[in-house]
N, C-alpha and C positions, 0 to 999 in steps of 0.2 A: 485360515487354517482349514485343511481338508479333513473331514471326519467321515468314517464309515460306521454305520449303525445297522444292527439287525433288530427289526421291530416286527413282532407278530410273524416271524419266519421269513420276512422279506428284507433284503439288504438295500440300504439307501446310502448314497454318497452325497454329501452336502459340503458346501463351502461355508464355514461358520466364522462369524466375527467374534473375536476374543471377549468382547464386552457384553455379549448377549447370553441369556440363560438358556438352559436346556428346554424349558417350557416354551420360550420364544421360537427356538429352532423347530420343535415338534409341531407347534401350532402354525406358525407362519411359513416355514420352509417346506414342511411335509404335509400340511393340511390336516393334522390330527388334532382331535379335541377330546 
């Protein structure tokens, strides 16, 4: 599923798997810790 997030003023579009958590998405897909 495609998701668009605004984080710290920047927009990011990611393709997320439905069984993954938001933490996984932020850490592994966007490189945020």
